N, C-alpha and C positions, 0 to 999 in steps of 0.2 A: 880297337879296330879303326880308329879315326884316320889312320894313314892310308887305309885302303879305299878304293873307289866303290861306288854304290853297287855295281854289278857283283863285285867280290863279296861285299857285305851281305847281299841276298843269300849267298851260298854259305859263307863262313861265320858270320857274326852270331853272337849270343851264346855259343857253346864251344868250349875248347876242351876236348877230352884229354885226360892225363894218361900216362902209360898204362896200357892194359884195359882202358875203359872203352865203352862202345863208341864207334866212329860216328854213328847217327844219334841224334838226341833221343834218349830213351823215354819210353812212356812209363812214368812213375804212377802206376794205377793203385794208389794207396790213399786212404782218407787221412791217415795219421802216421806219426813218426815216433820212434822209441828213443828215450834218454835214460841214462844210468842214474841220474840224481834229481831229486825234487828241486834242488837249488838251481840247477841249470834250466830246467823247465820254467821255473819262476822268472828267471832273467829274460827268457824269450817273451813271456806274457807281459813283462814290464817294459818291453822295447829296449832293454839294456844290452841285448845281444841278438845278432841276426841268426836265423836258422829256420828250420821247418818243424811245425808241430801239428798243423791241421790244414788240409788242402783248401778249405774255404778261404783261408788267408793267403797261403803261399804253397806252391808246389814246384819242384825242380823243372819239370817239363814246361809248365806255364811260364816260369821265370826266364827260361832260356829263350822262349819265343818272344816274350815281352821285351827282353833285352835286345833282341835282334831288331824288332820294330822301332824301339827307341833309338837305336844306332842309325837305322835307315832314315829316320826323320830328324836326327840331330838333337834328341832330347836327353834329359838326365835320368829319365826312368819312365816306366810304363806299367800298366796293369791290364791284364786280359779280363774281359767280361763275357757273360753268357751270350750276348748278342750285341748288334750295333745299337739297338734301342736302349739297352742297359748302359752302354758307353755314353750315349747322349744324356741319359738320366744322371749317371754318376758325375759327368763333367759339370753339370749345372748344380746339382744338389750338394756337391762337395763344398760350395762356397755360398749357397743361398739358403735362407731361412724363410719361414712364413712372413709375409709382408715385404719381401724383396722383389726385385724387378729385373728383367732382362730385355735388351734391345736385340731384335732378331731380323735377319733378312727374310723377306716374305716368300721367296721362291724355293724354300727348302722342301725336302721329301715329305710326302703327305703323312706318312706315319709319324715322323718327327713333329710335323705341324700339329697333329692331333695330341701327341704327348705334351707339347708345350701349351697349346691353347685350351686343352680340356683337363688333362690329368694334373698338370702342374698348377693350374688355376684352383683345383680342388685342394691342393696343398697350401694355397695361399701365396703362391709365387706367380706374379703377373708377367705377361709378355706384351711388348709392343712390336708390331711387325712393320718393317719399312722396306720399300723397294730398293734393291741393290743399286739401281741407277740414280737414286735420289741424291741431291746435293748434300754436301757436308752440313750446311745450315739446316736442311730439312731433317736429316738424320739426328742432328743435335737436339731438335725439338722433341724427340721421343724420349730423351733421357730425363730421369727423375732423381731426386736425392737418394732414393733407395735402390737405384740401378747398380747391379753387381757384376754384369758381364755383357758382352756382345757376342752373338753367334751367327755363323754363316757357313755356307758350303763352297768349297773351291769351285766346283762345277755343280750347279743345282740339278737335282734329280726330280723330274725328267725335263725341266725347262731348259737345261743346259746353259743357264746364265753363268758367266764367268765373273766371279767376285773380284772387285778391286781390293785386294787384301791390304795393300799399303794404306788406302783411304780409310778402311774400317779400323785398321790397327791405330792409325793416327787419332781417329775420333775416340776410340776406346781409351787409349792411354791419356788423352787430354782430360778425360773424365775419371781417371784413376781406377779403371777396371780392365780386366784381361779380355783379349779376343780369343774366342774358341772357334776352331775351324774343323768342319767335317771334310776330310781329305780323301774320302772313299773312292770317288770316281777318278781323281787324278793320280792317286797313289804317290809315294815318295819318288817313284821313277820319273814322273813328269812334273811334279811340283813339291817343294819343301817349304810349307808356309812359315816355319820359324824364321827362315831367311828373309821373309818379307814383313816381319813384325808380329806374327801370331804368337800366342803364349801357350795355348793348349790345343792339341790335335786329337780328334777321334777318328776312328774308322769302323765301318762294318767289315770285319775281316772275312765275313761270309762271301764278300764279293771278290774283287780281283786278287786279294791276298791269298785266299784259299784257292780260288780260280777254277775249281772243279765241281762246285755244288755238292760238296760232301759234308761240310761242317759249318754250323752257325756259330758266330762269335763276334766279339767287338774288342776294341782296345782304346784306352785313354793314354795319351803321351804328354808328359810335362816337359816344357822347354827349360824350366829352371830360371827363366829370364825375368819373370814378373816380380817386382819388388812388393811383396805383400806387406812388409813392415812399413814401407813408405805410405801405405794406404790402410794402416792397421785398424782404424775405426770402422772400415767397411767390411773387414774380414776377421771378426773375432774368433771364428772357429779355427783359424790358423795362427793367430797372433796372441791369443789368450789361452790360459791353461784349460785343458780338456779334462773335465771331472770324470769322464768315463775311462780315462787312461792315466789315473794317478796324477793328474795335474800336468801332464806333459804339454809343453808349448811347441807346436810343430816347427815354427820358424826358427826358434832358438835351438832346438835339438837336431833338426835335420836340414837346416839351411836351404839351399836351392831345391832340395827334394821334398820340401814341406808339403806341397800340394799333393803329390803322388803318394807320399807316405800316409797322409790322412785318408786318402781315398781307399788305400789298402787296409789300414788298421781299423778304421772306423766304419766306412760305408760297406766294404765287403764283409766285415765282421757282422754288421747288423742286417744287411739286406741279402747277402749270400748269392748274388748273381754271378757266380764263378763259372768260368769256362772249364769244361772237362779236360783232363790231360789228354784224352784220346783226340778230341777236337783240336787241341793245341798242336798235337803231333801232326795231324793232317794239314793244319794251317802252315806249319813250318815247311812241309813238303811243297806246298804251293809257293811259299816265299822264295824257295830256292830257284824257281824259274820265273819269278815275277818280272825280272829285267829282260827276259826273252819274250814273254807273252804280251806284255803291255805294248811294245812297238808294233807287234803283229795286229793286235786289236785295233790300234789307231790307223794303221795302214789299210786294213780292210774297211773300217768305218769311213775313212776318207774316200776310198774308191766307191763305196755304195752311195755316199752322200752326193758325189759328183754324178753318178748314174741317175739317181732320183731327180736331181736338179734339172736334168735335161729331158725328163720323161713327161709326155703330154698328159698323163692321168694323175700326176702329182700336183697338188695345190701349193704346197710350200715344203721347204726342207730347213731344218734347224740343226746346224753342226758348226762349232766354232772354227773348224779347219777350213771352211769355205770362205774365200776372199770377201764375198759380199755379206757375210754374217755380221750382225750387230756387235758381237763380242770377239771378232777376229783380232782386233788390236790388242785387247786385254789378254787373249790367248797367246799372242806373240810375245807378250811381256812375261807372263807367269808360266806359260806352257809352251815354250819354244820347240820342244821335241814331240809335241802331240798332246791332245787333250784327253780323250778317252775313247772307248769302243762303243759308246752309246750315241745314237742319233734319234731325232724325233722328226716326224713329218706328217702331213695330212694328205689323204686321197680325195680327189675331187668327188663331191657327192656327200661329204660329211660323215657323220657317225655310221650310217647304214652301210656306206661303201667301205669304210674302214674295217668294219666287222667282216664284211664279205671277203675283202682282201686277205685278212688274217686267217680266215677259215680255209683259204685255198693254199696257204703255204705248206710245203712238205718237209723241207730241210729245217726251217726255223720252227720251233715249237712255241705254242702259247703257254707260258708259265709265269708265275709271279716273281720268279728270280731274275737277276740281271748280273752281268759282269762275270760270267764264267766262260769256259772254253767253247761252249756250244752257242750258236746263234739262237736267240729267243726273242719273243715279241709279246707285248701286251697293250691293252687299251687303258691308260691311266684313269680316265674319267669313270670307267666301269669297274676297274680293279683296285689298284693301289690307293687311289684318291676317292674311292666311291663314297666314303663317309663325309666328304666335304660338301658344303653348299656351293651353289653356282658362283656366289661372290668370293668364297674362299678359293674355288678352283681358278677363278680369274686372277686372284692375288698370287697364286702359286705358279701362274703361267701355263695352266693346263686347260686346253680347249676341248670341246666335245669330239672333235675330229682327230685329236692327236694320237698317233701311234708311236710307241717307244720301242725301238729295236736295239737290242744289245747284240752287236756284231761279234761273232766268235773268231776263232783262229783257224777255221776251215779254209779251204782254197777259195779265194775271192771269186773265181769264175763260177763256182758252184753256188755261192751265195747269190750272186747276180742272176744266175739262171733261175733260181727258186723265186726270187722277187719278180723277175720278168714274167714267168709263167703265171704267177698269182695275179699280177696286174692284167694280164691278157685274158 
């Protein structure tokens, strides 16, 4: 599908039905698959032949959707996971062991921050958090001999910091490690991080890719560009024989697809955080309109941000599309067609007034979700980032008065009317 433009790929990529087969990606709702001979089944388990034998490892519905997302991002392969959190876990754990270390942007989503700072620490994998705006020299100071990856978000949730992807890729590669990017908010419609030097991309497909708040899921996409063999001493799990798979060496057997093959055959086999075929089917329906919905989200968010910026009861507005925004320049570079449908702002009067405002909204719902067709709102310090300390909240760019609004694809005039009446 490489010859087609991304709008066409959203609709067509990943699945090509043969004569007499379903036009729409079918839901293969089966845990297992039949074979006529023991020998053929054995070849599947030995990775000597491709095919389906158990949905925890591979499923036709999931593979079609994963292939579409890989094509949208320009990768060599992808694997669907049960959630975005699972995708973040897989992306790191696929190349890190106890005693290893990761350098990470500090302004990441609160749930991911907790996964890295607490859960991974329990597994013996350490993280150093650096502000995305730090100089290259300052970020370099965070590296250790045992550092195995760098992680950041294209657009931070909810701080809306736009990552300088080229800068972070340059630093990561200088240290012989890959750059892993969470591209959930931007989507491949607005940014394709592989083109700026990233090596691995993850998404919470629960968000814009599904787009309708129907299915939880995640995805890990491999660019195939990172040279694991050139840094083989850092990544023995990829460059040395895997005793759990008859001594297969992933880089030798699977070349550019070594990373994503290991994630599928080893991590998914052992951890089982698989996305259901039903959810993959729903995600694909969302992907088919991704190129239509994302511009509308951005258009509405821009309109709301401009309205709020001129309102007397608003203390501040944060949206990369505003000319006065700190990250407007980086957004113009990496996100020239729009950033995302999420804005953050503060109401004068602090936390108490923020809560009062949210409780008065009628069209916009208070929910924990973000990035679907309906406008929704939440208070990060009380909700998604509630488990963090004040110091951690500050590091993530989350203040006590911050309101995160995910602007939907309704008529902008109705969204503005709802916000206006709530403020009044």
